[in-house]
C-alpha positions as a LaTeX table, in Angstrom:
\begin{tabular}{lrrr}
\hline
Residue & $x$ (\AA) & $y$ (\AA) & $z$ (\AA) \\
\hline
Leu1 & $-0.52$ & 0.00 & 0.27 \\
Leu2 & 3.20 & 2.30 & 0.37 \\
Leu3 & 4.21 & 1.59 & $-2.80$ \\
Ala4 & 0.91 & 2.57 & $-4.45$ \\
Leu5 & 0.63 & 5.57 & $-2.51$ \\
Leu6 & 4.21 & 6.87 & $-3.50$ \\
Leu7 & 3.37 & 6.05 & $-7.19$ \\
Arg8 & 0.12 & 7.88 & $-6.71$ \\
Leu9 & 1.98 & 10.49 & $-4.67$ \\
Leu10 & 5.03 & 11.03 & $-7.70$ \\
Pro11 & 3.20 & 12.59 & $-10.77$ \\
Val12 & 1.74 & 15.09 & $-8.46$ \\
Leu13 & 5.10 & 16.88 & $-7.67$ \\
Ala14 & 5.09 & 17.40 & $-11.66$ \\
Thr15 & 1.75 & 19.24 & $-11.94$ \\
Arg16 & 1.37 & 22.54 & $-11.00$ \\
Ser17 & $-1.35$ & 23.75 & $-8.21$ \\
Gln18 & $-3.32$ & 25.83 & $-10.47$ \\
Glu19 & $-3.29$ & 23.62 & $-13.25$ \\
Ile20 & $-7.14$ & 21.17 & $-13.86$ \\
Val21 & $-5.37$ & 19.79 & $-17.34$ \\
Pro22 & $-1.96$ & 18.12 & $-16.32$ \\
Pro23 & 0.88 & 18.72 & $-18.54$ \\
Trp24 & 0.83 & 15.05 & $-19.88$ \\
Pro25 & 2.20 & 13.87 & $-23.52$ \\
Leu26 & $-1.68$ & 12.67 & $-23.94$ \\
Pro27 & $-4.45$ & 14.57 & $-25.12$ \\
Met28 & $-6.74$ & 14.82 & $-22.19$ \\
Asp29 & $-10.49$ & 14.88 & $-22.00$ \\
Arg30 & $-11.77$ & 18.48 & $-20.67$ \\
Asp31 & $-14.29$ & 17.30 & $-18.78$ \\
Gly32 & $-12.39$ & 18.18 & $-16.02$ \\
Leu33 & $-13.36$ & 21.74 & $-17.12$ \\
Gly34 & $-17.00$ & 21.07 & $-16.59$ \\
Tyr35 & $-16.21$ & 19.46 & $-13.22$ \\
Ala36 & $-14.10$ & 22.25 & $-12.09$ \\
Ser37 & $-16.91$ & 24.87 & $-12.67$ \\
Tyr38 & $-19.61$ & 23.15 & $-10.89$ \\
Ala39 & $-17.23$ & 22.93 & $-7.82$ \\
Glu40 & $-15.94$ & 26.41 & $-8.02$ \\
Asn41 & $-19.98$ & 27.91 & $-8.12$ \\
Leu42 & $-20.37$ & 25.59 & $-4.94$ \\
Trp43 & $-17.51$ & 26.75 & $-3.41$ \\
Arg44 & $-18.52$ & 30.51 & $-3.92$ \\
Gly45 & $-22.03$ & 29.62 & $-2.73$ \\
Asn46 & $-23.83$ & 29.82 & $-6.15$ \\
Gly47 & $-25.56$ & 26.83 & $-5.85$ \\
Tyr48 & $-25.14$ & 23.48 & $-8.36$ \\
Val49 & $-24.43$ & 25.39 & $-11.56$ \\
Glu50 & $-22.17$ & 25.22 & $-14.33$ \\
Asp51 & $-20.64$ & 28.37 & $-16.00$ \\
Thr52 & $-22.72$ & 27.16 & $-18.87$ \\
Gly53 & $-26.13$ & 27.83 & $-16.46$ \\
Asp54 & $-26.61$ & 23.68 & $-16.95$ \\
Arg55 & $-27.63$ & 22.97 & $-13.33$ \\
Ser56 & $-27.82$ & 18.94 & $-13.67$ \\
His57 & $-25.48$ & 18.06 & $-16.33$ \\
Arg58 & $-23.20$ & 16.38 & $-14.23$ \\
Gly59 & $-23.60$ & 13.96 & $-11.37$ \\
Pro60 & $-23.14$ & 15.63 & $-8.38$ \\
Gly61 & $-20.42$ & 13.28 & $-6.53$ \\
Tyr62 & $-17.17$ & 14.40 & $-7.54$ \\
Pro63 & $-17.87$ & 18.32 & $-8.20$ \\
Leu64 & $-18.57$ & 17.88 & $-4.43$ \\
Leu65 & $-15.31$ & 16.21 & $-3.74$ \\
Ile66 & $-13.66$ & 19.11 & $-5.73$ \\
Ala67 & $-15.83$ & 21.71 & $-3.66$ \\
Ala68 & $-14.81$ & 19.95 & $-0.30$ \\
Thr69 & $-11.13$ & 20.19 & $-1.38$ \\
Phe70 & $-11.62$ & 23.78 & $-2.16$ \\
Leu71 & $-13.13$ & 24.62 & 1.11 \\
Leu72 & $-10.49$ & 22.92 & 3.47 \\
Gly73 & $-7.65$ & 24.23 & 0.86 \\
Gly74 & $-8.10$ & 26.97 & $-0.92$ \\
His75 & $-8.83$ & 27.29 & $-4.98$ \\
Gln76 & $-6.23$ & 25.23 & $-6.26$ \\
Phe77 & $-6.11$ & 21.28 & $-7.11$ \\
Leu78 & $-2.83$ & 20.18 & $-4.92$ \\
Leu79 & $-5.11$ & 18.96 & $-2.12$ \\
Leu80 & $-7.26$ & 17.40 & $-4.63$ \\
Arg81 & $-4.93$ & 15.38 & $-5.95$ \\
Val82 & $-3.44$ & 14.18 & $-2.81$ \\
Val83 & $-6.81$ & 13.08 & $-2.09$ \\
Gln84 & $-7.21$ & 10.99 & $-5.04$ \\
Ala85 & $-3.73$ & 9.50 & $-4.46$ \\
Leu86 & $-4.98$ & 8.09 & $-1.00$ \\
Leu87 & $-8.49$ & 7.34 & $-2.74$ \\
Gly88 & $-6.19$ & 5.37 & $-5.31$ \\
Thr89 & $-4.37$ & 3.69 & $-2.33$ \\
Leu90 & $-7.60$ & 2.79 & $-0.49$ \\
Ala91 & $-9.21$ & 1.46 & $-3.65$ \\
Cys92 & $-6.08$ & $-1.04$ & $-3.75$ \\
Trp93 & $-6.79$ & $-2.37$ & $-0.25$ \\
Leu94 & $-10.01$ & $-2.61$ & $-0.95$ \\
Leu95 & $-9.51$ & $-5.07$ & $-4.03$ \\
Tyr96 & $-7.19$ & $-6.68$ & $-1.74$ \\
Arg97 & $-10.07$ & $-7.44$ & 0.70 \\
Leu98 & $-12.26$ & $-8.44$ & $-2.25$ \\
Ala99 & $-9.27$ & $-10.71$ & $-3.93$ \\
Arg100 & $-8.85$ & $-12.43$ & $-0.16$ \\
Ala101 & $-12.66$ & $-12.51$ & 0.62 \\
Gly102 & $-12.71$ & $-15.40$ & $-2.43$ \\
Trp103 & $-9.77$ & $-17.07$ & $-2.84$ \\
Gly104 & $-7.66$ & $-16.28$ & 0.35 \\
Glu105 & $-4.33$ & $-14.17$ & 1.86 \\
Glu106 & $-2.03$ & $-15.12$ & $-1.34$ \\
Ala107 & $-5.04$ & $-14.01$ & $-3.65$ \\
Gly108 & $-5.19$ & $-10.68$ & $-1.92$ \\
Arg109 & $-1.99$ & $-10.03$ & $-2.07$ \\
Trp110 & $-1.26$ & $-10.37$ & $-5.66$ \\
Ala111 & $-4.23$ & $-8.46$ & $-6.36$ \\
Ala112 & $-2.89$ & $-5.44$ & $-4.29$ \\
Met113 & 0.35 & $-5.77$ & $-6.02$ \\
Ile114 & $-1.09$ & $-5.69$ & $-9.51$ \\
Ser115 & $-3.50$ & $-2.92$ & $-8.66$ \\
Ala116 & $-0.49$ & $-0.58$ & $-6.96$ \\
Val117 & 1.46 & $-0.80$ & $-10.31$ \\
Tyr118 & $-1.11$ & $-0.84$ & $-12.85$ \\
Pro119 & $-0.14$ & 1.98 & $-14.98$ \\
Pro120 & $-3.56$ & 3.28 & $-15.87$ \\
Phe121 & $-4.33$ & 3.47 & $-12.16$ \\
Ile122 & $-1.39$ & 5.12 & $-11.53$ \\
Phe123 & $-2.44$ & 7.88 & $-15.02$ \\
Tyr124 & $-5.97$ & 8.74 & $-13.83$ \\
Ser125 & $-5.15$ & 9.38 & $-10.20$ \\
Pro126 & $-3.87$ & 13.28 & $-10.78$ \\
Gln127 & $-6.64$ & 14.19 & $-13.37$ \\
Val128 & $-9.18$ & 16.31 & $-12.49$ \\
Leu129 & $-11.69$ & 13.36 & $-13.43$ \\
Asn130 & $-14.00$ & 11.11 & $-11.98$ \\
Ser131 & $-12.28$ & 7.91 & $-12.84$ \\
Thr132 & $-10.05$ & 7.40 & $-8.95$ \\
Leu133 & $-13.54$ & 8.21 & $-6.79$ \\
Tyr134 & $-15.77$ & 5.91 & $-9.29$ \\
Met135 & $-13.37$ & 3.22 & $-9.00$ \\
Ala136 & $-12.71$ & 3.25 & $-5.12$ \\
Leu137 & $-16.74$ & 3.36 & $-4.95$ \\
Val138 & $-17.14$ & 0.73 & $-7.38$ \\
Val139 & $-15.11$ & $-1.82$ & $-5.73$ \\
Ala140 & $-16.60$ & $-1.10$ & $-2.08$ \\
Ala141 & $-19.78$ & $-1.35$ & $-4.11$ \\
Leu142 & $-18.69$ & $-4.74$ & $-5.01$ \\
Leu143 & $-16.99$ & $-5.54$ & $-1.73$ \\
Ala144 & $-19.80$ & $-4.72$ & $-0.03$ \\
Thr145 & $-22.16$ & $-6.97$ & $-2.36$ \\
Ala146 & $-19.62$ & $-9.90$ & $-1.30$ \\
Trp147 & $-20.08$ & $-9.01$ & 2.30 \\
Ala148 & $-23.33$ & $-8.79$ & 1.95 \\
Ala149 & $-23.85$ & $-12.63$ & 1.22 \\
Glu150 & $-23.19$ & $-13.45$ & 4.48 \\
Gly151 & $-26.91$ & $-12.17$ & 5.34 \\
Ala152 & $-26.28$ & $-9.37$ & 7.52 \\
Leu153 & $-29.18$ & $-6.71$ & 7.09 \\
Ala154 & $-27.00$ & $-3.84$ & 7.73 \\
Arg155 & $-24.82$ & $-5.24$ & 4.92 \\
Thr156 & $-27.45$ & $-5.50$ & 2.48 \\
Leu157 & $-27.94$ & $-1.85$ & 3.02 \\
Ala158 & $-24.51$ & $-0.65$ & 2.62 \\
Ala159 & $-24.11$ & $-2.75$ & $-0.72$ \\
Gly160 & $-26.98$ & $-0.50$ & $-1.95$ \\
Ala161 & $-25.82$ & 2.71 & $-0.44$ \\
Met162 & $-22.08$ & 2.08 & $-1.71$ \\
Leu163 & $-24.06$ & 1.17 & $-5.11$ \\
Gly164 & $-25.69$ & 4.83 & $-5.14$ \\
Ser165 & $-23.17$ & 6.71 & $-4.02$ \\
Ala166 & $-20.95$ & 5.03 & $-7.07$ \\
Ala167 & $-23.80$ & 6.10 & $-9.62$ \\
Leu168 & $-23.88$ & 9.71 & $-7.93$ \\
Thr169 & $-20.60$ & 9.83 & $-9.78$ \\
Ala170 & $-21.03$ & 7.71 & $-12.62$ \\
Gly171 & $-24.53$ & 6.63 & $-13.50$ \\
Thr172 & $-22.98$ & 3.79 & $-15.55$ \\
Ile173 & $-22.53$ & 1.40 & $-12.46$ \\
Leu174 & $-26.71$ & 1.11 & $-12.50$ \\
Gly175 & $-26.01$ & $-0.99$ & $-15.36$ \\
Ala176 & $-24.80$ & $-3.73$ & $-13.47$ \\
Ala177 & $-27.20$ & $-3.93$ & $-10.52$ \\
Pro178 & $-29.58$ & $-6.25$ & $-11.37$ \\
Ala179 & $-26.97$ & $-8.06$ & $-11.85$ \\
Leu180 & $-25.10$ & $-7.67$ & $-8.54$ \\
Ala181 & $-29.03$ & $-8.22$ & $-7.12$ \\
Leu182 & $-29.54$ & $-11.52$ & $-8.70$ \\
Trp183 & $-26.53$ & $-12.87$ & $-7.60$ \\
Leu184 & $-27.18$ & $-11.64$ & $-4.50$ \\
Gly185 & $-30.51$ & $-13.40$ & $-4.16$ \\
Trp186 & $-28.69$ & $-16.60$ & $-5.42$ \\
Arg187 & $-26.43$ & $-16.32$ & $-2.84$ \\
Arg188 & $-29.28$ & $-15.75$ & 0.02 \\
Arg189 & $-31.63$ & $-18.18$ & $-1.60$ \\
Cys190 & $-34.63$ & $-15.12$ & $-1.23$ \\
Leu191 & $-36.01$ & $-12.26$ & $-2.75$ \\
Leu192 & $-35.74$ & $-9.78$ & 0.60 \\
Ala193 & $-32.20$ & $-9.23$ & 0.06 \\
Pro194 & $-32.41$ & $-7.75$ & $-3.69$ \\
Leu195 & $-35.12$ & $-6.09$ & $-2.36$ \\
Leu196 & $-33.04$ & $-5.05$ & 0.71 \\
Met197 & $-30.27$ & $-3.61$ & $-1.81$ \\
Ala198 & $-32.59$ & $-1.86$ & $-3.88$ \\
Leu199 & $-33.98$ & $-0.11$ & $-0.73$ \\
Gly200 & $-30.31$ & 1.24 & 0.10 \\
Thr201 & $-29.29$ & 2.25 & $-3.66$ \\
Val202 & $-32.77$ & 4.49 & $-3.52$ \\
Ala203 & $-32.07$ & 6.15 & 0.12 \\
Val204 & $-28.77$ & 7.15 & $-1.46$ \\
Leu205 & $-30.02$ & 8.80 & $-4.73$ \\
Ser206 & $-33.61$ & 9.85 & $-3.21$ \\
Pro207 & $-32.37$ & 13.59 & $-2.05$ \\
Trp208 & $-30.90$ & 13.85 & $-5.26$ \\
Ile209 & $-33.63$ & 13.41 & $-7.63$ \\
Val210 & $-35.72$ & 15.50 & $-5.21$ \\
Arg211 & $-33.69$ & 18.36 & $-5.81$ \\
Asn212 & $-33.83$ & 17.83 & $-9.70$ \\
Trp213 & $-37.46$ & 18.07 & $-9.15$ \\
Arg214 & $-37.59$ & 21.10 & $-7.67$ \\
Val215 & $-35.25$ & 22.43 & $-10.55$ \\
His216 & $-36.28$ & 21.23 & $-13.30$ \\
His217 & $-39.60$ & 20.38 & $-12.59$ \\
Ala218 & $-38.70$ & 16.56 & $-13.78$ \\
Phe219 & $-37.74$ & 13.09 & $-13.13$ \\
Val220 & $-33.87$ & 13.57 & $-13.65$ \\
Leu221 & $-32.42$ & 10.19 & $-11.82$ \\
Leu222 & $-28.93$ & 11.46 & $-11.98$ \\
Asp223 & $-28.41$ & 13.88 & $-14.77$ \\
Thr224 & $-29.17$ & 15.62 & $-18.13$ \\
Asn225 & $-26.74$ & 14.07 & $-20.18$ \\
Ser226 & $-27.61$ & 10.64 & $-20.49$ \\
Gly227 & $-30.09$ & 11.56 & $-23.67$ \\
Gly228 & $-27.20$ & 13.37 & $-25.29$ \\
Val229 & $-24.88$ & 10.71 & $-24.38$ \\
Leu230 & $-27.84$ & 7.98 & $-26.21$ \\
Tyr231 & $-28.05$ & 9.89 & $-29.13$ \\
Leu232 & $-24.22$ & 10.38 & $-29.58$ \\
Gly233 & $-24.03$ & 6.91 & $-29.50$ \\
Asn234 & $-26.54$ & 5.73 & $-31.18$ \\
Pro235 & $-27.94$ & 7.54 & $-34.39$ \\
Asn236 & $-25.26$ & 9.97 & $-34.18$ \\
Phe237 & $-22.49$ & 7.76 & $-33.94$ \\
Gly238 & $-20.95$ & 8.10 & $-37.33$ \\
Met239 & $-20.08$ & 11.41 & $-35.63$ \\
Trp240 & $-18.26$ & 9.68 & $-32.92$ \\
Thr241 & $-15.98$ & 7.01 & $-35.19$ \\
Asp242 & $-15.54$ & 9.62 & $-37.86$ \\
Pro243 & $-15.06$ & 14.28 & $-36.77$ \\
Gly244 & $-15.45$ & 14.14 & $-40.73$ \\
Ala245 & $-19.05$ & 13.02 & $-40.99$ \\
Pro246 & $-22.18$ & 14.73 & $-40.32$ \\
Asp247 & $-23.49$ & 15.68 & $-36.92$ \\
Ala248 & $-27.16$ & 14.61 & $-36.81$ \\
Leu249 & $-27.60$ & 17.14 & $-34.14$ \\
Asp250 & $-27.81$ & 19.79 & $-36.41$ \\
Ala251 & $-30.74$ & 18.51 & $-37.91$ \\
Val252 & $-32.56$ & 18.07 & $-34.46$ \\
Lys253 & $-31.85$ & 22.12 & $-34.02$ \\
Arg254 & $-33.22$ & 22.66 & $-37.10$ \\
Asp255 & $-36.46$ & 20.76 & $-37.40$ \\
Thr256 & $-37.55$ & 20.68 & $-33.58$ \\
Asp257 & $-37.85$ & 23.09 & $-30.86$ \\
Tyr258 & $-34.28$ & 21.68 & $-29.24$ \\
Leu259 & $-33.12$ & 25.29 & $-29.05$ \\
Lys260 & $-36.12$ & 26.41 & $-27.23$ \\
Leu261 & $-35.81$ & 23.89 & $-24.55$ \\
Asp262 & $-34.43$ & 23.63 & $-21.08$ \\
Glu263 & $-31.75$ & 21.33 & $-20.02$ \\
Ala264 & $-33.99$ & 18.58 & $-18.74$ \\
Gly265 & $-36.54$ & 19.12 & $-21.88$ \\
Lys266 & $-33.19$ & 18.89 & $-24.11$ \\
Asp267 & $-32.31$ & 15.80 & $-22.56$ \\
Arg268 & $-35.70$ & 14.20 & $-23.09$ \\
Leu269 & $-35.96$ & 15.04 & $-26.36$ \\
Leu270 & $-32.71$ & 13.29 & $-27.69$ \\
Arg271 & $-33.54$ & 10.51 & $-25.64$ \\
Gly272 & $-36.68$ & 10.12 & $-27.19$ \\
Leu273 & $-34.94$ & 10.32 & $-30.47$ \\
Ala274 & $-32.52$ & 8.00 & $-29.81$ \\
Phe275 & $-35.10$ & 5.46 & $-28.96$ \\
Arg276 & $-37.30$ & 6.05 & $-31.37$ \\
Trp277 & $-34.28$ & 4.95 & $-33.92$ \\
Met278 & $-33.44$ & 1.99 & $-32.06$ \\
Arg279 & $-36.84$ & 0.79 & $-33.08$ \\
Glu280 & $-37.31$ & 2.24 & $-36.11$ \\
His281 & $-33.53$ & 0.82 & $-37.21$ \\
Pro282 & $-32.67$ & $-2.44$ & $-35.29$ \\
Gly283 & $-30.06$ & $-3.89$ & $-37.28$ \\
Ala284 & $-28.39$ & $-1.02$ & $-37.11$ \\
Phe285 & $-28.83$ & $-0.47$ & $-33.83$ \\
Val286 & $-27.51$ & $-4.27$ & $-33.20$ \\
Lys287 & $-24.39$ & $-3.82$ & $-35.18$ \\
Val288 & $-23.76$ & $-0.28$ & $-33.72$ \\
Trp289 & $-24.03$ & $-2.05$ & $-30.07$ \\
Ala290 & $-21.62$ & $-4.50$ & $-31.42$ \\
Ser291 & $-19.01$ & $-2.09$ & $-32.27$ \\
Lys292 & $-19.17$ & $-0.19$ & $-28.98$ \\
Phe293 & $-19.45$ & $-3.57$ & $-26.91$ \\
Leu294 & $-16.05$ & $-4.92$ & $-28.71$ \\
His295 & $-14.36$ & $-1.02$ & $-28.67$ \\
Gly296 & $-15.02$ & $-1.30$ & $-24.94$ \\
Trp297 & $-12.94$ & $-4.69$ & $-24.44$ \\
Ser298 & $-10.31$ & $-3.74$ & $-27.39$ \\
Pro299 & $-6.75$ & $-3.59$ & $-25.90$ \\
Val300 & $-5.94$ & $-1.25$ & $-28.84$ \\
Pro301 & $-6.21$ & 2.33 & $-27.72$ \\
Asp302 & $-8.52$ & 5.40 & $-29.38$ \\
Arg303 & $-5.32$ & 6.51 & $-30.96$ \\
Lys304 & $-3.94$ & 4.13 & $-32.77$ \\
Arg305 & $-0.02$ & 5.68 & $-32.70$ \\
Trp306 & 2.10 & 3.04 & $-32.27$ \\
Pro307 & 3.86 & 4.30 & $-29.17$ \\
Leu308 & 0.07 & 4.07 & $-27.29$ \\
Val309 & $-0.54$ & 0.99 & $-28.73$ \\
Leu310 & 2.26 & $-0.90$ & $-27.24$ \\
Ala311 & 1.41 & 0.79 & $-24.22$ \\
Ser312 & $-2.33$ & $-0.71$ & $-24.01$ \\
Leu313 & $-1.33$ & $-4.13$ & $-25.05$ \\
Leu314 & 1.65 & $-4.21$ & $-22.37$ \\
Thr315 & $-0.88$ & $-3.06$ & $-19.75$ \\
Tyr316 & $-4.68$ & $-3.43$ & $-20.65$ \\
Gly317 & $-3.70$ & $-6.30$ & $-23.08$ \\
Val318 & $-1.70$ & $-8.17$ & $-20.47$ \\
Leu319 & $-4.29$ & $-7.71$ & $-17.59$ \\
Leu320 & $-7.15$ & $-8.42$ & $-19.92$ \\
Ala321 & $-5.53$ & $-12.11$ & $-20.79$ \\
Leu322 & $-4.89$ & $-12.48$ & $-17.15$ \\
Gly323 & $-8.13$ & $-11.46$ & $-15.85$ \\
Leu324 & $-10.10$ & $-13.86$ & $-18.59$ \\
Ala325 & $-7.24$ & $-16.82$ & $-17.30$ \\
Gly326 & $-8.62$ & $-15.96$ & $-13.90$ \\
Ala327 & $-12.31$ & $-16.57$ & $-14.97$ \\
Val328 & $-12.03$ & $-19.81$ & $-16.30$ \\
Arg329 & $-9.51$ & $-20.76$ & $-13.00$ \\
Ala330 & $-12.53$ & $-19.54$ & $-10.61$ \\
Phe331 & $-15.25$ & $-21.04$ & $-12.75$ \\
Arg332 & $-13.72$ & $-24.21$ & $-12.19$ \\
Gln333 & $-13.18$ & $-23.79$ & $-8.43$ \\
Gly334 & $-17.14$ & $-23.39$ & $-8.50$ \\
Thr335 & $-16.30$ & $-19.76$ & $-6.19$ \\
Ser336 & $-19.04$ & $-17.59$ & $-5.90$ \\
Leu337 & $-17.40$ & $-14.21$ & $-5.99$ \\
Gly338 & $-16.03$ & $-15.61$ & $-9.19$ \\
Trp339 & $-19.48$ & $-15.54$ & $-10.67$ \\
Leu340 & $-20.11$ & $-12.36$ & $-8.91$ \\
Leu341 & $-17.30$ & $-10.31$ & $-10.83$ \\
Val342 & $-18.51$ & $-12.15$ & $-14.27$ \\
Leu343 & $-22.00$ & $-11.40$ & $-14.04$ \\
Tyr344 & $-20.74$ & $-7.66$ & $-13.07$ \\
Leu345 & $-18.23$ & $-6.90$ & $-16.37$ \\
Val346 & $-21.00$ & $-9.04$ & $-18.53$ \\
Ala347 & $-23.53$ & $-6.45$ & $-17.84$ \\
Ile348 & $-21.82$ & $-3.81$ & $-17.18$ \\
Ser349 & $-19.81$ & $-4.08$ & $-20.50$ \\
Met350 & $-23.47$ & $-4.90$ & $-22.22$ \\
Thr351 & $-25.42$ & $-1.90$ & $-20.70$ \\
His352 & $-22.79$ & 0.23 & $-21.09$ \\
Ala353 & $-22.10$ & $-0.37$ & $-24.98$ \\
Val354 & $-25.86$ & 0.84 & $-25.34$ \\
Phe355 & $-25.30$ & 4.35 & $-24.77$ \\
Leu356 & $-21.18$ & 5.01 & $-25.41$ \\
Ile357 & $-17.62$ & 3.52 & $-24.44$ \\
Ala358 & $-14.62$ & 5.99 & $-24.44$ \\
Gln359 & $-11.69$ & 4.01 & $-23.23$ \\
Arg360 & $-11.41$ & 6.06 & $-20.29$ \\
His361 & $-14.32$ & 4.82 & $-18.97$ \\
Arg362 & $-13.25$ & 1.29 & $-18.90$ \\
Val363 & $-10.60$ & 1.97 & $-16.24$ \\
Pro364 & $-12.71$ & 2.16 & $-13.23$ \\
Leu365 & $-15.63$ & $-0.31$ & $-14.27$ \\
Phe366 & $-13.64$ & $-2.90$ & $-16.27$ \\
Asp367 & $-9.86$ & $-3.11$ & $-15.00$ \\
Pro368 & $-10.66$ & $-3.80$ & $-11.03$ \\
Ala369 & $-12.51$ & $-7.00$ & $-11.36$ \\
Leu370 & $-10.00$ & $-8.09$ & $-13.85$ \\
Val371 & $-7.34$ & $-7.21$ & $-11.02$ \\
Val372 & $-9.37$ & $-9.66$ & $-8.51$ \\
Leu373 & $-9.57$ & $-12.24$ & $-11.37$ \\
Ala374 & $-6.05$ & $-12.22$ & $-12.71$ \\
Ala375 & $-5.15$ & $-12.88$ & $-8.70$ \\
Val376 & $-7.50$ & $-15.92$ & $-8.80$ \\
Pro377 & $-4.98$ & $-18.98$ & $-7.68$ \\
Arg378 & $-4.25$ & $-22.39$ & $-9.52$ \\
Arg379 & $-5.98$ & $-23.87$ & $-6.42$ \\
Arg380 & $-8.56$ & $-22.55$ & $-3.94$ \\
Ala381 & $-7.21$ & $-21.86$ & $-0.85$ \\
\hline
\end{tabular}
């Protein structure tokens, strides 16, 4: 764990405290500017609003963390990056506990070591992106679900609460919720456990849903961005794969009242148009979904320059191979935790592909489960 912390603190030394986007050689997503905008307005007492005027475009989990560091340390990102180094180290410890719960102490140590030195985990740790917080919450949700199988009421509610907390950071985790609930019901041999887990999730999400109703006078589960992402990932998918392709959103703006709608109205419109396209073009939808599903698992990065391809193959490519081999060993051993992790990975990758998979989204969602599976021993402890 000390090694994990040191490796995550070292990049902080190469980053100025006021920088949102670190000076790394890789082009970074500008989502950090949006997260920082929400956090700065919270810190200044302006409420949860982006500089663009959007009030729910992003879930509140990560902006709240940034705002808390502003409150404690002023308007700078050094404290945030130190906190994220601690969160990344915490995720390594949680992965250790998860692997140990299924396969013993040796597996736990291997999971901790792999996660401590895994380059993508280290790379995203100092970024002003939700990846590190999200990963820690996703792993906590998986561990809490595994513990809930022991039958304690508090643990079952806690599993749901951790799932809800992760969803407030990024909603994609909800795609795996049915699989986690199904596994828990199977392990407990009762329907009450999944219902209690759902209750814990709803309890965490409810204050945010109520707030959104008051702000938008409409039901907004997590954010007002999901409709746009669903539209971009389906009828507008050509623009994602080819920046030179025509933007289907231009026609929406021209032929509908899109520009007159508020952010919740735009979200509903784009979601409705995306679902209508799926119904009217089922073959194209399946083709696009399959392309996104394979892209999400591919070890070849979005930008296919050979140094990036080589780096991805030597990091994620190796982890993917080790994780798949570990999944086979887990099945042969008949471990219930192995089933949990595989069900989770299948569910999250299938549902995520309905929307849009950027490969950086894979790091907090797929890679932690692959780390645990890679640590599965040849013989069960």
